[in-house]
C-alpha positions as CSV (number, residue, x, y, z in Angstrom):
1,L,64.5,121.4,153.1
2,L,61.0,120.2,152.6
3,V,61.9,118.9,149.1
4,L,65.1,117.3,150.4
5,F,63.2,115.6,153.2
6,G,60.5,114.3,150.8
7,V,63.0,113.0,148.3
8,S,64.9,111.2,151.1
9,L,61.7,109.4,152.2
10,V,60.8,108.5,148.6
11,G,64.3,107.1,148.1
12,V,64.2,104.9,151.1
13,Y,60.8,103.6,150.2
14,F,61.6,102.9,146.5
15,A,65.1,101.7,147.1
16,E,64.5,98.4,145.3
17,P,63.2,99.7,142.0
18,L,65.9,102.4,142.1
19,T,68.6,99.8,142.6
20,D,67.2,97.8,139.7
21,L,67.4,101.0,137.5
22,F,71.0,101.7,138.5
23,A,72.4,98.2,138.7
24,H,70.2,95.7,137.0
25,G,73.2,93.5,136.3
26,S,73.8,92.9,140.0
27,H,71.0,90.2,139.8
28,A,73.6,87.9,138.2
29,V,75.5,87.6,141.5
30,P,73.6,85.8,144.3
31,G,72.9,88.3,147.2
32,Q,74.5,91.3,145.5
33,F,71.2,92.9,144.5
34,E,69.7,92.5,148.0
35,R,72.8,93.9,149.6
36,T,72.8,96.9,147.3
37,V,69.1,97.6,148.1
38,S,69.9,97.5,151.8
39,M,72.8,99.9,151.5
40,T,70.7,102.2,149.4
41,R,68.0,102.5,152.0
42,V,70.6,103.4,154.7
43,V,72.6,105.9,152.6
44,F,69.7,107.7,150.8
45,P,68.9,110.1,153.7
46,Y,72.5,111.5,153.1
47,I,70.8,113.5,150.4
48,F,69.1,115.6,153.0
49,F,72.4,116.4,154.8
50,M,74.3,116.9,151.5
51,G,71.6,119.3,150.1
52,S,71.5,121.3,153.3
53,A,75.3,121.6,153.3
54,A,75.2,122.7,149.7
55,L,72.7,125.4,150.5
56,G,74.9,126.6,153.4
57,M,78.0,126.5,151.1
58,A,76.2,128.8,148.6
59,A,75.4,131.3,151.3
60,L,79.0,131.2,152.6
61,N,80.5,131.6,149.1
62,V,78.3,134.6,148.3
63,N,79.5,136.2,151.5
64,R,83.1,135.3,150.7
65,R,83.5,132.9,153.6
66,F,85.4,130.3,151.5
67,A,87.3,128.5,154.3
68,A,84.3,126.7,155.9
69,A,82.6,126.0,152.6
70,A,85.8,124.4,151.2
71,F,86.6,122.5,154.4
72,T,83.3,120.9,155.2
73,P,83.1,118.4,152.2
74,A,86.3,116.8,153.5
75,L,84.4,115.7,156.6
76,L,82.6,113.0,154.5
77,N,86.0,111.5,153.8
78,V,87.0,111.7,157.4
79,A,83.8,109.9,158.4
80,L,84.3,107.2,155.8
81,I,87.8,106.5,156.8
82,A,86.9,106.5,160.5
83,G,83.9,104.3,159.8
84,A,86.0,101.8,157.8
85,F,88.2,101.3,160.8
86,G,85.9,101.8,163.7
87,L,82.4,100.6,162.8
88,P,82.7,97.1,161.2
89,S,83.0,95.4,164.6
90,L,79.9,97.2,165.9
91,V,77.9,96.5,162.8
92,T,78.7,92.8,163.0
93,Y,77.9,92.7,166.7
94,L,74.5,94.2,166.0
95,G,73.8,91.5,163.4
96,Y,74.3,93.4,160.2
97,E,76.7,93.0,157.3
98,R,80.1,94.6,157.8
99,S,79.7,96.6,154.5
100,L,76.9,98.7,156.2
101,A,79.6,100.3,158.3
102,L,80.4,102.6,155.3
103,A,76.7,103.4,154.8
104,W,76.4,104.5,158.4
105,A,79.7,106.5,158.1
106,A,78.3,108.3,155.1
107,L,75.3,109.5,157.1
108,L,77.6,110.6,159.9
109,G,79.7,112.5,157.3
110,G,76.6,114.3,156.0
111,L,75.6,115.4,159.5
112,L,79.1,116.6,160.3
113,Q,79.1,118.8,157.2
114,V,75.9,120.6,158.3
115,L,77.1,121.0,161.9
116,A,80.6,122.3,160.8
117,Q,79.0,125.1,158.8
118,W,76.7,126.3,161.5
119,P,79.1,128.7,163.3
120,S,80.1,130.4,160.1
121,L,76.4,130.7,159.0
122,R,75.5,132.1,162.3
123,A,78.2,134.7,162.0
124,I,76.8,136.0,158.7
125,G,73.2,136.1,160.1
126,Y,71.8,132.9,158.6
127,A,70.9,131.3,162.0
128,A,67.2,132.3,162.0
129,L,64.5,129.8,161.4
130,P,63.6,129.4,157.6
131,K,60.3,130.6,156.3
132,L,58.5,129.8,153.1
133,D,57.5,133.1,151.3
134,L,56.8,132.6,147.6
135,R,55.8,136.3,147.2
136,D,59.3,137.5,147.8
137,P,60.7,138.8,144.5
138,S,64.2,137.4,145.1
139,V,62.7,134.0,145.9
140,R,60.7,134.2,142.7
141,E,63.8,135.0,140.7
142,V,65.6,132.0,142.2
143,L,62.7,129.7,141.3
144,R,62.7,131.2,137.7
145,R,66.4,130.3,137.3
146,L,66.1,127.1,139.2
147,L,63.9,125.2,136.7
148,P,66.3,125.2,133.7
149,L,69.3,124.7,136.1
150,S,67.6,121.7,137.6
151,L,66.9,120.3,134.2
152,G,70.6,120.6,133.3
153,I,71.6,118.9,136.5
154,G,69.0,116.2,135.9
155,V,70.5,115.5,132.5
156,Y,73.8,114.9,134.2
157,Y,72.3,112.4,136.6
158,I,70.5,110.6,133.8
159,D,73.9,110.3,132.2
160,L,75.2,108.8,135.5
161,V,72.2,106.4,135.7
162,L,72.8,105.2,132.2
163,S,76.6,104.7,132.7
164,R,75.9,102.6,135.8
165,R,73.3,100.6,133.9
166,F,75.7,100.0,131.0
167,L,78.4,99.0,133.4
168,S,76.2,96.6,135.3
169,D,75.7,94.6,132.2
170,L,79.5,94.3,131.5
171,G,80.4,91.7,134.1
172,E,81.8,91.7,137.6
173,G,84.3,94.5,138.3
174,A,83.2,96.9,135.6
175,Q,81.5,99.3,138.0
176,S,84.4,99.1,140.4
177,Y,87.0,99.9,137.7
178,F,84.9,102.9,136.6
179,T,84.4,104.1,140.1
180,F,88.0,103.9,141.2
181,A,89.1,105.8,138.1
182,S,86.5,108.5,138.8
183,R,87.7,108.9,142.4
184,L,91.2,109.4,141.2
185,C,90.1,112.0,138.7
186,D,88.0,113.8,141.4
187,F,91.3,114.6,143.2
188,P,92.6,117.3,140.9
189,Q,89.0,118.3,139.8
190,G,87.8,118.7,143.4
191,I,90.8,120.4,144.9
192,F,91.4,123.1,142.3
193,V,89.0,123.1,139.3
194,M,85.7,122.9,141.2
195,A,87.0,125.2,143.9
196,L,88.1,127.8,141.4
197,S,84.8,127.8,139.5
198,T,82.9,128.1,142.7
199,A,85.0,131.0,144.0
200,A,84.8,132.8,140.6
201,L,81.0,132.8,140.4
202,P,80.3,135.7,142.9
203,T,83.0,137.9,141.2
204,L,81.7,137.2,137.7
205,S,78.1,137.9,138.9
206,L,79.3,141.3,140.4
207,H,80.9,142.3,137.1
208,V,77.7,141.4,135.2
209,A,75.6,143.4,137.7
210,R,77.8,146.5,137.2
211,Q,77.9,145.9,133.4
212,E,81.7,145.8,133.5
213,Q,82.3,143.8,130.3
214,K,86.0,144.1,130.1
215,E,86.5,143.2,133.7
216,L,84.2,140.2,133.3
217,E,86.2,138.9,130.4
218,K,89.5,139.6,132.2
219,T,88.4,137.8,135.3
220,F,87.0,134.8,133.4
221,V,90.1,134.4,131.2
222,H,92.3,134.7,134.3
223,G,90.4,132.0,136.2
224,L,90.2,129.7,133.2
225,G,93.9,130.1,132.6
226,L,94.7,129.0,136.2
227,A,92.3,126.1,135.9
228,L,93.9,124.9,132.7
229,F,97.4,125.3,134.2
230,V,96.4,122.5,136.7
231,A,94.0,120.5,134.6
232,I,96.0,120.1,131.4
233,P,99.2,118.7,133.1
234,A,96.9,116.6,135.3
235,S,95.3,115.0,132.2
236,V,98.7,114.3,130.6
237,A,100.1,112.9,133.8
238,I,97.2,110.6,134.4
239,V,97.2,109.3,130.8
240,I,100.9,108.5,130.9
241,L,101.2,107.3,134.5
242,A,97.8,105.6,135.0
243,E,99.1,102.2,135.6
244,P,101.8,103.1,138.2
245,I,99.3,105.4,140.0
246,V,96.7,102.7,140.3
247,E,99.3,100.1,141.3
248,A,100.8,102.3,144.0
249,I,97.4,103.2,145.6
250,F,95.3,100.1,145.2
251,H,97.4,97.0,144.4
252,R,97.0,94.8,147.5
253,G,94.6,92.2,148.8
254,A,91.8,91.3,146.4
255,F,92.9,94.2,144.1
256,D,95.1,92.0,141.8
257,T,97.1,92.7,138.7
258,Q,94.1,92.4,136.4
259,S,92.2,94.9,138.6
260,V,95.2,97.3,138.3
261,H,95.3,97.0,134.5
262,E,91.5,97.4,134.0
263,T,91.2,100.3,136.4
264,A,94.2,102.0,134.6
265,R,92.3,101.6,131.2
266,A,89.3,103.4,132.6
267,L,91.5,106.0,134.3
268,R,93.3,106.9,131.1
269,W,90.1,107.8,129.3
270,Q,88.5,109.6,132.2
271,G,91.8,111.4,133.0
272,S,92.1,112.7,129.5
273,A,88.9,114.6,130.1
274,I,90.0,116.5,133.2
275,W,90.9,119.6,131.2
276,T,87.6,119.6,129.2
277,V,85.7,119.3,132.5
278,A,87.7,122.3,133.8
279,V,86.8,124.4,130.7
280,T,83.1,123.3,131.0
281,R,82.9,124.2,134.7
282,Q,84.3,127.7,134.1
283,L,82.0,128.3,131.2
284,V,78.9,127.2,133.0
285,A,79.8,129.5,135.9
286,L,80.1,132.4,133.4
287,F,76.7,131.5,131.8
288,H,75.1,131.4,135.3
289,A,76.7,134.7,136.3
290,R,75.1,136.3,133.2
291,G,71.7,134.9,134.2
292,N,71.7,132.5,131.3
293,T,70.8,129.0,132.7
294,R,69.1,127.8,129.5
295,T,72.1,127.4,127.2
296,P,73.9,125.0,129.6
297,V,70.7,122.9,129.7
298,Y,70.4,122.6,125.9
299,V,74.1,121.7,125.7
300,S,73.7,119.1,128.5
301,I,70.9,117.5,126.5
302,I,73.2,117.2,123.4
303,D,76.0,115.9,125.7
304,L,73.6,113.2,127.0
305,I,72.8,112.1,123.4
306,A,76.5,112.0,122.5
307,F,77.2,109.9,125.6
308,I,74.5,107.4,124.8
309,A,75.6,107.1,121.2
310,L,79.3,106.7,122.1
311,A,78.6,104.2,125.0
312,L,76.4,102.0,122.8
313,W,79.1,102.1,120.1
314,L,82.2,101.5,122.3
315,R,80.9,99.2,125.0
316,G,81.1,96.2,122.7
317,P,84.8,96.4,121.5
318,M,86.1,98.2,124.6
319,K,83.9,96.8,127.4
320,H,84.0,98.9,130.6
321,A,86.7,101.2,129.1
322,G,84.2,102.1,126.4
323,I,81.9,103.8,129.0
324,S,84.9,105.8,130.3
325,A,85.7,106.8,126.7
326,A,82.1,107.8,126.1
327,V,82.3,110.1,129.2
328,A,85.4,111.7,127.8
329,G,84.0,112.1,124.3
330,S,80.7,113.6,125.5
331,S,82.6,116.0,127.8
332,A,84.6,117.2,124.7
333,V,81.3,117.7,122.8
334,Q,79.9,119.7,125.7
335,M,83.0,121.9,126.0
336,V,83.1,122.7,122.3
337,L,79.4,123.7,122.2
338,L,79.8,125.9,125.2
339,V,82.8,127.6,123.8
340,V,80.9,128.3,120.6
341,A,77.9,129.6,122.5
342,I,79.9,132.0,124.7
343,T,81.9,133.2,121.7
344,L,78.7,134.1,119.9
345,A,77.6,136.1,123.0
346,L,80.9,137.8,123.9
347,G,82.9,137.8,120.7
348,F,86.4,136.3,120.1
349,S,88.3,138.7,122.4
350,W,88.3,136.3,125.4
351,L,89.5,133.4,123.2
352,K,92.3,135.5,121.8
353,A,93.4,136.4,125.3
354,L,93.3,132.8,126.5
355,L,95.2,131.1,123.6
356,P,98.8,132.1,124.5
357,S,98.3,130.7,128.0
358,F,96.6,127.6,126.6
359,F,99.4,126.8,124.2
360,Q,102.2,127.5,126.8
361,T,100.5,125.1,129.3
362,T,99.8,122.4,126.7
363,L,103.4,122.5,125.4
364,S,104.9,122.4,128.9
365,A,102.7,119.4,129.8
366,V,103.4,117.5,126.6
367,L,107.2,118.0,126.8
368,S,107.1,116.9,130.5
369,G,105.0,113.9,129.7
370,A,107.4,112.8,127.0
371,A,110.3,113.0,129.4
372,V,108.5,111.1,132.1
373,W,107.3,108.4,129.7
374,F,110.9,107.5,128.8
375,A,111.9,107.7,132.4
376,Y,109.1,105.4,133.5
377,R,110.1,102.7,131.1
378,S,113.6,102.6,132.6
379,I,112.6,102.8,136.3
380,H,112.1,99.5,138.2
381,G,111.2,98.9,141.9
382,H,108.3,99.1,144.3
383,P,105.2,100.6,142.8
384,I,105.0,103.4,145.4
385,V,108.7,104.3,144.7
386,V,108.1,104.3,140.9
387,A,105.0,106.4,141.1
388,S,106.6,108.9,143.5
389,V,109.8,109.2,141.4
390,C,107.8,109.6,138.1
391,G,105.4,112.0,139.7
392,S,108.1,114.2,141.2
393,L,110.0,114.2,137.9
394,Y,106.9,115.2,136.0
395,V,106.1,118.1,138.4
396,A,109.7,119.3,138.2
397,A,109.8,119.0,134.4
398,F,106.5,120.8,134.0
399,A,107.6,123.7,136.3
400,F,110.8,124.1,134.4
401,S,109.1,124.1,131.0
402,A,106.4,126.6,132.2
403,W,109.2,128.9,133.6
404,A,111.2,128.6,130.3
405,L,108.2,129.4,128.2
406,G,107.3,132.4,130.4
407,S,104.0,131.2,131.7
408,K,102.0,133.9,133.5
409,E,100.2,131.3,135.6
410,F,103.5,129.8,136.7
411,Q,104.8,133.3,137.7
412,E,101.6,134.1,139.5
413,L,101.4,130.8,141.5
414,G,105.2,130.9,142.1
415,G,104.9,134.5,143.4
416,T,102.1,133.5,145.8
417,V,104.2,130.6,147.2
418,R,107.2,132.8,147.7
419,R,105.2,135.5,149.5
420,R,103.7,132.9,151.8
421,L,107.1,131.4,152.6
422,L,108.5,134.9,153.2
423,R,105.6,135.7,155.7
424,K,106.2,132.4,157.5
425,R,109.9,133.2,157.9
426,Q,109.2,136.7,159.1
427,G,106.6,135.4,161.5
């Protein structure tokens, strides 16, 4: 909490040079740089709330209280939506720019996340006042693991800073296209991939502590198979249906046809990496469960080098889409290196166990994608109707293909849905 509070103060004070680092290209538009500095100063204290909520989420996950930990991040979206509708008039009345309404809403969302966790944290005994005791052996162990972990996360944010900097030099709209595409990719990643890797970490750690090697591999392969069962078809669907998805969700007002096309270009490249991100998240969780926080850091550094090289190479011919392609390419590099590293540590048994599921899911997604591609080219009408019909057709085709190929993940998820429906009927 002390570090978070200090970082928040530093961010507010140094908002101008930080904005110049992230978005130097905004100087080209009169007033845009100053507006960005102002919003940065308002939003930066959100880091304090977000960090506090993340710490609470860790405590809840370890104690297997997943409901509150999974629900509270959604409060930021609730606050942003409510702020977009309810705060602009108030902000204007007070003499500020209307865009600051979203900045205020972000702070409110951060506070709500902390408050919403409090009852669950109190129920598991985490309501006492915190104390700083560096002599505690558990605290020392956390600090020992935290340094390489922080370096790895820092590499990710250097990647983010550089991507924003590259995009700010590629003309007006480049950052927006990239950001809209990222938000759409966050939907499948945040709902299932991230949640699954977070939920799996305590169980993997328990198997490591008990030295249960076979159970560790079995749990890891099971979780990774489920993650890929969602991530691979999501990647294929986004690559094929990028344009109708963007058109259905965003095409109105100032978001014109060119904006749809350019956002779809970014979305195809970023969407193609959803499955590689899914594999990476699961592998990083396994490394952390085994107490190895160094290997993911080394791999992240190589990932950063790959991103910079690809971005510098592709931003010329591909413009903003080149940055999205660089993100996808570096993610693939990271995945491959982590797969090699964990195979050297555990052997090939986990990979052999995963391959049948991987090939079944991939084949189901490709067959379904081909069917929807031909259907999309022959369907005409309102964008929302086209996207809904194509999306429904894709889900149905994928489900049928997975069932026909005997996918274990399909049988497991289908069985879970049937049991829940049966309980509701009996209730």
